[in-house]
C-alpha positions in Angstrom: -0.1 0.0 -0.2 2.9 2.4 0.8 4.5 1.7 -2.5 1.4 2.4 -4.4 0.9 5.6 -2.5 4.6 6.7 -3.2 4.0 5.7 -7.0 0.8 7.8 -7.2 2.5 10.8 -5.5 5.4 10.6 -7.9 3.1 10.3 -10.9 1.2 13.4 -9.7 4.5 15.4 -9.0 5.7 14.5 -12.6 2.4 15.5 -14.3 2.5 18.9 -12.3 6.0 19.5 -13.5 5.2 18.7 -17.1 2.2 20.9 -17.1 4.2 23.7 -15.4 6.9 23.4 -18.0 4.6 23.6 -20.9 2.7 26.6 -19.5 6.1 28.3 -18.8 7.1 27.6 -22.4 4.0 28.9 -24.0 4.1 32.1 -21.9 7.8 32.8 -22.8 7.2 32.2 -26.5 4.0 34.1 -26.8 5.7 37.2 -24.7 8.1 37.7 -27.6 6.8 39.9 -30.4 8.5 41.6 -33.5 7.6 45.1 -34.5 8.6 47.2 -37.5 9.8 50.6 -36.2 11.5 53.7 -37.2 13.9 54.7 -34.4 13.7 58.4 -33.4 16.3 58.3 -30.7 18.1 56.1 -28.2 18.9 57.8 -24.7 20.2 55.6 -21.9 17.9 52.7 -21.6 14.9 54.3 -23.4 14.2 53.9 -27.1 11.8 56.3 -28.8 10.1 55.1 -32.1 7.3 55.3 -34.5 5.5 52.5 -36.3 7.3 51.7 -39.7 5.1 51.8 -42.7 5.9 51.9 -46.5 5.0 55.5 -47.5 2.9 54.4 -50.5 0.4 53.0 -47.8 -0.1 56.5 -46.2 0.2 58.7 -49.3 -2.0 59.0 -52.4 0.7 59.7 -55.1 4.1 59.6 -53.7 7.1 60.4 -56.0 9.3 58.1 -54.2 9.2 54.8 -52.2 10.7 54.1 -48.8 10.0 52.9 -45.3 9.1 55.9 -43.0 7.7 56.2 -39.4 4.1 57.1 -39.0 1.8 58.0 -36.0 2.5 58.8 -32.5 5.9 58.6 -30.9 6.2 55.8 -28.4 8.9 54.9 -26.0 10.1 51.6 -24.6 12.7 50.5 -22.0 15.6 48.3 -23.3 17.2 45.6 -21.1 20.8 46.1 -20.2 21.6 42.9 -22.5 19.8 44.4 -25.7 21.4 43.2 -28.8 22.1 45.5 -31.6 22.6 44.4 -35.3 23.5 46.8 -38.4 22.8 45.8 -41.9 25.8 45.0 -44.2 24.7 46.5 -47.4 27.0 44.3 -49.6 25.9 40.9 -48.1 22.4 42.2 -47.0 22.9 40.4 -43.7 23.0 41.9 -40.2 25.9 41.7 -38.1 26.2 42.3 -34.1 27.5 45.7 -33.1 27.7 47.5 -29.7 25.2 49.9 -28.7 27.5 53.0 -29.1 28.3 51.9 -32.8 24.5 51.2 -33.5 23.7 54.9 -32.3 26.6 56.3 -34.3 25.4 54.7 -37.5 21.7 55.5 -37.2 20.1 57.8 -39.9 19.2 61.4 -38.9 15.6 61.5 -37.3 13.4 64.3 -38.7 9.9 65.1 -39.2 8.5 65.8 -42.8 5.2 66.6 -44.3 4.0 65.9 -47.8 0.7 66.5 -49.3 -0.8 67.1 -45.8 0.6 63.8 -44.4 3.2 64.0 -41.7 5.8 61.3 -41.4 9.3 60.7 -39.9 12.6 59.8 -41.4 14.8 57.6 -39.3 16.5 54.1 -39.1 14.0 51.2 -39.9 14.5 48.2 -37.4 12.8 45.1 -36.4 12.4 45.3 -32.7 12.1 42.2 -30.5 10.0 42.9 -27.3 9.9 40.3 -24.5 8.1 41.1 -21.2 7.4 44.7 -22.2 11.1 45.6 -23.0 13.3 45.8 -26.1 15.7 42.8 -26.2 16.9 43.1 -29.8 17.1 45.7 -32.6 17.9 44.7 -36.2 18.5 47.3 -38.9 16.5 46.5 -42.0 16.8 47.7 -45.5 15.8 51.1 -46.7 16.3 52.5 -50.2 
């Protein structure tokens, strides 16, 4: 009887551990999201940005095509371990850099208006967010 009770307790504990592991894994993977952004500025551990869109989606008859920032400026905190990647124009592949080098190579941020539409120039990136903080910035291609 004691052996059976110990076996049953062991099975229940194992089931609880399996359920907890699956729930934890699902939470971690769903907490990660990737957003397309145009970087306004990075100051300390705060990143200011706009949602990135192709200008042909916000303008009726643009004379050029590019990715720009649009909408309200938003801010997000970055982790101390945030990873930064710049785009190698020759190979079209991102490579890891320091935060300082990433900031140095960012495009100039500025506000523009065309045909009554306000948009923002800046560096286009794919931002990975986990638990409400930026954990990775990867520069994307802009013409």
